C-alpha positions in Angstrom: 204.9 90.1 160.6 208.4 88.0 161.7 207.5 89.2 165.4 204.2 87.3 165.4 204.5 83.7 167.1 203.3 82.1 163.7 205.8 83.5 161.9 209.0 83.1 164.0 211.4 80.1 163.0 210.9 77.2 164.8 214.6 77.5 166.1 213.4 81.2 167.5 212.9 80.0 171.4 211.5 82.9 173.9 211.1 83.5 177.8 207.7 85.1 178.6 208.0 88.7 180.5 205.1 90.1 182.2 202.9 87.3 180.8 202.3 90.3 177.8 206.0 90.3 176.1 208.4 87.4 174.8 211.9 87.8 175.0 213.8 86.8 171.8 217.5 87.0 170.6 217.8 89.6 167.9 218.3 87.8 164.3 220.7 90.8 163.3 222.5 91.6 166.5 224.1 95.2 167.0 224.9 94.9 170.6 226.4 91.8 172.6 223.4 90.0 174.0 221.2 91.9 171.5 217.5 91.0 172.6 214.1 91.8 171.2 211.1 92.3 173.5 207.9 91.8 171.9 204.4 92.3 172.8 202.1 89.1 171.9 199.6 91.1 170.1 199.8 92.6 167.2 199.6 96.6 167.6 201.9 99.5 166.4 204.8 100.7 168.2 203.3 103.4 170.9 205.6 104.1 173.9 203.5 106.1 176.1 201.2 103.3 177.9 204.3 100.8 177.8 206.8 102.9 179.7 206.2 101.3 183.1 206.9 97.9 180.8 210.4 99.4 179.8 211.3 100.1 183.4 210.8 97.1 184.9 212.4 95.6 182.3 215.9 97.5 182.7 215.0 96.7 186.4 215.2 93.1 186.3 218.2 93.1 183.2 220.5 95.5 185.0 223.5 95.2 183.2 221.5 96.1 179.9 220.0 98.9 178.2 216.5 98.8 177.1 215.8 101.0 174.0 212.5 102.0 171.7 212.4 103.5 168.5 209.3 104.8 167.6 207.7 104.1 164.1 209.4 107.0 162.2 212.7 106.9 164.0 214.3 103.7 163.2 211.9 101.0 164.2 212.4 98.0 161.9 208.9 96.5 162.6 206.7 99.9 163.2 203.6 97.8 163.4 204.6 95.3 165.9 205.1 96.8 169.3 208.6 95.9 170.9 211.7 96.9 172.7 215.3 96.2 172.0 217.9 95.7 174.7 221.5 94.9 175.0 224.4 95.1 177.5 225.6 98.3 178.8 228.3 100.2 177.3 229.8 103.8 178.1 228.6 105.5 174.8 225.1 104.2 175.0 224.6 105.9 178.7 225.2 109.0 177.0 222.7 111.9 177.4 222.6 115.6 176.1 225.3 116.8 174.1 226.1 119.8 171.7 225.2 117.7 168.9 221.5 116.5 169.6 218.9 117.0 172.2 218.1 114.5 174.9 215.9 115.1 178.1 217.0 113.1 181.1 214.9 111.7 183.5 216.8 110.0 186.6 214.9 109.1 189.8 214.8 106.6 192.7 211.0 106.4 192.6 209.5 104.7 189.4 206.3 106.5 189.7 208.2 109.6 189.9 209.7 108.9 186.5 206.6 108.0 185.2 205.1 111.1 185.7 208.1 113.1 184.3 208.2 111.0 181.5 204.2 111.5 180.9 205.2 115.5 181.4 207.9 115.2 178.6 205.8 113.1 176.2 202.7 115.8 176.5 205.1 118.5 175.8 206.8 116.9 172.8 203.1 116.0 171.6 202.3 119.9 171.6 205.2 120.5 169.5 204.2 117.7 167.0 200.1 117.6 167.2 199.8 116.1 163.7 201.6 113.2 164.6 200.0 110.0 166.5 203.2 109.6 168.5 205.7 112.7 168.9 208.8 111.5 167.1 211.3 110.2 169.5 214.0 107.4 170.8 214.2 106.3 174.3 217.0 104.6 176.0 216.2 103.5 179.7 218.8 101.8 182.3 218.4 100.9 185.8 221.9 101.8 188.1 222.7 102.5 191.7 218.9 102.1 192.4 218.3 104.9 189.9 215.9 104.5 187.1 217.1 106.4 184.0 215.2 107.8 180.5 217.1 109.2 177.9 214.2 110.5 175.5 216.0 111.7 172.1 213.4 114.1 170.5 213.1 114.0 166.4 212.3 116.2 163.5 213.2 114.0 160.9 213.2 110.1 160.2 216.3 110.0 158.0 219.2 112.6 157.1 219.3 113.6 153.5 222.3 111.5 152.7 220.1 108.4 152.9 218.2 109.5 149.8 220.9 110.7 147.8 222.6 109.0 144.9 225.6 107.6 143.9 229.0 108.7 145.9 227.0 111.0 148.1 224.8 108.4 149.6 225.3 107.2 153.1 222.9 104.7 154.2 222.1 105.7 157.6 218.7 105.8 159.5 219.2 106.8 163.1 217.7 105.2 166.0 218.4 104.9 169.4 221.5 103.6 169.3 222.6 106.3 166.9 221.3 109.1 168.8 223.1 107.9 172.2 226.1 107.9 169.7 226.8 104.7 168.1 226.3 105.1 164.7 225.6 102.2 162.9 226.7 102.0 158.8 225.0 98.9 157.3 227.6 99.1 154.1 231.5 99.2 154.6 231.7 101.9 152.3 229.4 104.1 154.4 231.5 103.1 157.3 234.9 104.0 155.3 233.9 107.4 153.9 231.6 109.1 156.8 233.6 111.8 158.4 232.4 114.4 161.4 231.6 116.9 159.2 228.6 114.0 158.1 227.9 113.0 161.4 227.3 116.5 162.6 224.9 117.1 159.9 223.1 114.2 160.4 222.3 114.7 163.8 221.2 118.6 163.0 218.9 117.4 160.4 217.3 114.3 162.8 217.3 116.1 166.0 214.4 118.3 167.2 216.1 121.2 169.9 213.5 121.3 172.2 214.2 124.8 174.4 
């Protein structure tokens, strides 16, 4: 596991956070000032008991969004808990639209935000009782003294296009950034050929309607 201390490059410096995380430069940045915030312990991606830490981090880094990818929702290291962060941009603050579901929490009170998150978490768990964690992506940010949490429920890890062969293949595995509206294509050929209908279809496949 390359997030564990003993396996990180010697050049990778870190900053301690809450005495249980390390803040690292992401070696494959997508966003400006892209960070990875890894737990010291090697434990799986599970957000439920760590959402408070996420909000604290958002408060401390108020120029950033903090995001979480579930183990079946875009996490590159699903067996070692981590958040990611990057500088805010308008597209990443988006919530619900007609392409995908998003459940939004906004509160000046951190405890209230945590209680509401727990209600949403339990509701999503009831929809996917066989999952260890309901499939979701989370983006949080702190702005104008308000804690914001955007929760994107998921029904599928990857769209069918990911598994297609030849020209029909589009190598997109949506995570939190994609669900917010910033589609990440790892291959130039996919960037050049993807169109509106592909994007609409991908969102339709992976986003979970909740009402």
